[in-house]
C-alpha positions in Angstrom: 1.5 -0.5 21.4 -0.4 -2.3 18.7 1.0 -5.8 18.4 -1.0 -6.6 15.2 1.6 -4.8 13.1 4.5 -6.7 11.5 7.7 -4.8 11.1 9.7 -2.5 13.3 11.6 -0.2 10.8 10.3 2.2 8.3 7.8 -0.3 6.9 5.1 -2.1 8.8 2.0 -4.0 7.8 -1.1 -5.8 9.1 -4.1 -7.5 7.8 -7.6 -8.1 9.1 -11.2 -7.9 7.9 -10.1 -8.5 4.3 -7.8 -5.5 4.3 -4.1 -5.3 4.0 -2.6 -2.1 5.5 1.0 -1.0 4.8 2.6 2.1 6.4 5.9 3.6 5.3 7.3 6.2 7.7 9.0 9.3 6.1 8.9 10.8 2.7 11.2 11.4 -0.2 10.7 13.0 -3.6 12.2 9.9 -5.3 9.3 7.4 -5.9 11.8 4.8 -6.9 13.1 4.7 -3.3 9.9 2.9 -2.1 9.9 -0.1 -4.4 13.0 -1.8 -3.0 12.2 -0.7 0.6 8.7 -2.3 0.6 9.8 -5.3 -1.5 12.5 -6.1 1.1 10.0 -5.8 3.9 7.7 -8.3 2.3 10.5 -10.6 1.4 12.2 -10.7 4.8 9.5 -9.9 7.4 6.0 -10.6 6.1 4.4 -13.9 7.1 0.8 -12.9 6.3 -1.5 -13.9 3.4 -0.1 -14.7 0.0 -1.2 -13.1 -3.2 -4.7 -13.8 -4.5 -6.5 -13.6 -7.8 -9.5 -11.4 -8.4 -10.1 -7.7 -8.4 -8.6 -5.3 -5.8 -9.2 -1.8 -4.6 -6.0 0.1 -3.5 -6.0 3.4 -1.6 -2.7 5.3 -1.2 -2.3 8.4 1.0 0.8 10.5 1.3 0.7 12.5 4.5 3.1 15.4 4.7 4.0 18.2 7.1 4.6 21.7 5.9 4.8 22.3 2.2 3.7 19.4 0.0 6.6 17.5 -1.5 7.2 17.8 -5.2 6.4 14.3 -6.2 4.2 13.0 -9.0 1.5 10.9 -7.5 1.2 8.7 -10.6 4.9 7.8 -10.2 4.4 7.1 -6.5 1.4 4.8 -7.2 3.3 2.8 -9.9 6.3 2.3 -7.6 4.1 1.2 -4.7 1.9 -1.1 -6.8 5.1 -2.7 -8.2 6.4 -3.2 -4.7 3.3 -5.0 -3.4 2.7 -7.1 -6.5 3.4 -10.7 -5.7 2.4 -10.2 -2.1 -1.1 -8.6 -2.1 -2.0 -9.7 -5.6 -0.3 -11.4 -8.6 -0.4 -8.5 -11.0 -1.3 -4.8 -10.8 -3.7 -5.3 -13.7 -6.0 -6.8 -11.0 -6.4 -3.4 -9.5 -9.9 -2.2 -10.5 -10.0 0.9 -8.3 -7.1 3.1 -7.4 -7.2 6.2 -5.2 -4.0 8.2 -4.6 -4.0 11.4 -2.6 -1.6 13.9 -1.0 -2.8 15.4 2.3 -1.5 17.4 5.2 -0.9 15.2 8.3 0.7 15.0 11.7 3.7 13.0 10.4 5.3 12.3 7.1 4.2 8.8 5.9 2.6 6.8 3.1 -0.4 4.6 3.9 -1.6 1.8 1.6 -4.9 -0.1 2.0 -5.5 -3.1 -0.2 -8.9 -4.8 -0.3 -10.4 -7.5 -2.6 -13.4 -6.2 -4.5 -14.4 -9.2 -6.6 -16.5 -10.8 -3.9 -18.3 -7.6 -3.2 -19.4 -7.2 -6.8 -20.6 -10.8 -7.1 -22.6 -10.5 -3.8 -24.1 -7.2 -5.0 -25.0 -8.7 -8.4 -22.8 -6.3 -10.3 
């Protein structure tokens, strides 16, 4: 069992190498379900890094089994960004790159990866 994860219910998270990973087990077609679920996880269980300023890249993947769920990915992204705002970054306007995808998987879940991008652009001279 990987002990680097925080959380033991539907939501768990870990950070390392400049990346914050969040996984939510299970799927629902109601995007609004995720915001309070993830928010409560961060409020009650998360003891990792605090929000930072700068630009961020966020990747969201919805893994499903069987037929894809009827869920607008833009609504899902908005709910998830609102849920992690104040924990990963201060405001979702800091997200300079956003990738949201629906894909077949071995289990139903949502995976979120958050990475700071500001330092990479400065180092690359962009």
